[in-house]
N, C-alpha and C positions, 0 to 999 in steps of 0.2 A: 358330466355323468353323475358325480357325486351331489350336485344340485338336485337332480331328480329324486335320488333316493332320500335326501333330506326333506324334499316336498312331500314326498309320500308318508314319511315318519311324522312330519309335523301335522299333516291333515289327520293321521289317525289320532294323534294326541289331542287335536281340537275337538274332533268327533267324540271322544271318550269323555272330554270334560263337559260336553253338552249333556251327558246322560247322567244327571246327578243322581236320581232315584236308584239307578243300577249300582252306582258307586255306594250309596248308603246301605242298600241291602247286602252287598257283598262284604262290606266292612261289618255289618252287624252279624252276618253269618259266620265269617271268619273268627269274630271276637267270641261267639258263643262256642265254636270248636276249640278255640284256644283255651277258654276257660274250663271247659269239661275235660280237655286233655290234660291240663296241668293239675287239676283236681285229683284226676285218676292217678297221676304219677306220685301225688302226695300220699293219696290213700294206699297205694301198693306199698310205698316205702314205709309209711307208718305201720303197715301190717307185717313188716319183717321181710321184704322181698331181698333186702340186702343190696350190696353194690355189684355192679357188673362192669368190668373193664375199669375199675377204679372210678366209676360215674357217681358222683354225688348227687343229691336231689336238685341242687341248684344247677348243675351240669344239665340234668334231664330237662329242667324248666326252661333254661336258655335254649336248648337244642328244640325244644317243642315250639316254643314262641318263634325262633327264626325260621323254623320248617314252614310253619303257616305263612309267615311274611313272604318267604320266597314263593311258596305255591301260589300267593296273591299277585307276585310280580311277574312271574314267568307266564307270559302269554305266548302260546304256540297254537294260534288258529290256523295254521297252515293247511292242516288236513281237513278242516271244515270249509276253508276257503276253496281247496281244490275240488271237493266234493260237490259244493254249491255251483261252482263256475261250470262243472261238467253237466250238472243235472239241468241247469238252466240254458245250458249252450253258450255261455258266455266265454268258455275257454278259448273258442276260435278267434275272438277279436282280440283277446289278451295276447295271443301269439303275435299279434301284429305290432306289439309295443317295440319301440327301438332299443330297450333295455332288457337284459334278461328277466324272465318273467319270475322264477323263483326268487330272484334277488329283490324284486317288487315285493313279493310276499313277505320276505325277511324283513324289509324295511317296514312294512306294515305292522308286523308284529313287535318290532322294536318300539315303534311308536306307542303301541299298546302297553308294552312293558313300562316305558318312561312315564306314561300317564298314570300306571297303576302304582308306581313308586311313590308319586305325589298324592295320588287320590286314596290309595288303599294302605300302602306299606307305612308310610308316615303315621296315619291315625292309629294304626294297629300297634306301632312302636310306642305312641303316647299312652294308649290304653294299657298295654302290657306293663309299661314302667309304672303307672299308677297302681296296678293291682299287685304285680310281683317284683318291683323294682327294675332298674335299667338293666337290660340284658348284656352286660359288658363282655367283651372277648377275653380270653384268658391273658393275652398280651398283645402289645401293639404289633409285634411281628406276625403274630397269628392273624390278625385282623388284615394286615397287608397281603398275607397269603391267601386270605379268605375271598378277597376282591376278585382276583384273577380266576380263582378256583369256581366262584359263581358264574363269571362270564362263560367259561369252559363248560360248566353245567347246563347253562342255557343253550349253548350251541348243541350239546349232545340231546337235549330234550327237543329242540326244533328240528333237527335232523331226523330224529325218530319220527316225530309227527309228519314230516315231509314225506318220509318213505311210506307211512300208512296211507297218506293221501294220494300217493301214486297208484295205489291199489284200485282206486276208483275208476281209472282209465279202463281196467279190465273187467271189474264185476258191475260197474255202473251203479251201485248202491252199496254203500258201506254198512249200513244198518248200525249195529252195536259195536262194530270193529273199533271205532275210536275210543269208546268207553271201556272196552276190554283191555285195549292198550294203556289207557290212562290208569285203570285199577291195577294192572300187572306193575306199571312204573311205581305207583304210590306204595305198593307192598315191598317190591323188591329193591326200591331205591333207599329204604329206610327213612321215608318221609313220615310214616305213621308211627311205626316202632322201630328203633334202631336194630339194624341187623346183628349188633353185638348179643342181642337177646335171644338170637335164633340159633339153632343146632349148629355145630361145627360143620357138618355136611352142607347145609345151606349157605354158610359164610364161605366156604371154600369154592363153591360152584358160582356164587356171586362175584367173586373176584374176576371170573372171566366172561363177566357179562357187563354191558355198559351202564346198568340201571343204578348200582349203588354210588356211581361216580357223578350222579345228578344232584343228589341231596346228602347222603350220608358224609361224603368226602369234604365237601365245604363246611359242613356243619360240625365234623369232627376236628376240623382244623380250627373252627372258630372257638370251640370250648376247650381246646388244648389236649383233647384225647389221641391226636395225632401228632407226632413229634414233628420237628423241621425237616429232617431228612425224609421222613415218611411223607410229608406233605409235598416236598419238592417231587419225589417219585409219583405221588398220585397225581399231580399236576401234569406230569409227563405222560401217564397213563390215559388222563382225560384228553390230552392233545392227540395221542395216537387213535383214540376212539373217534374223535372228530374227523381225522383223516380218513379212517376206514369208512366211517358212515357217509362222508362226503363223497368217496369214490363210489359207494354203493348208489347214492342217489344220484350222481352223475351219469352212471351207467344205466339206472332204471329211467331217468329223465329222457335220455337219449332214445330209448326204445319206445317210450310213450309218446314222444313227439312224432315218430314214425307211424305209429299206431293211429294217432289222430289224424295224420295226413292221408293215410290209407282209408279211413273211414270217412273223412270229410272231404275227400277230393282235392 
């Protein structure tokens, strides 16, 4: 069983390696965004914005660099995959696979993330180090906590994308729904601007939503703005959100399979 998943992951990695032009354009685009974002923070701090939550300019620079690197690594194409499969009618044949279908899509996206790590994340780290210095973590312990937090973050993002993809079974046309979801995640996750800069009311509400645990939590751990006890508590919250989203996805997937069976005979 594991060999089947590894085969899907490996094939996605090899496929992405073949499209070098797409890699170059993605790295170039992310590099431009990185430079613009860091220079913007430098200008804002130079204009007297002051420190927020004891964040220095170096902290925000590291935060911004890591945020863009993570966004290039986190491949969650499952919502587009499900929509394409339904639109083209291929979802029917996929149901005949001897292994769980959503697990196949997860293995495929993991392959995309691993290839992005080599093709996109590493070049961005090199360029960022040349322009702004190496984005070191605040401590080795924070780096060790950062790694599992990133894995949990990816799990939350993937489950959210899968839930949006299931909507295609009912509406048949997602339209811009995926883009809307991505925009909400980008804003409320602290990926663009840390939520520490938002009003207290927004920060309070965001604690009860899964979005801030996708980017701000691991990045806050990395730069040391989140203490060890708070980091462990945040990891537990991330795990709880994964369980909640997984149960929702399992319930939704069960209903969609019945709906497909009724429609397709």
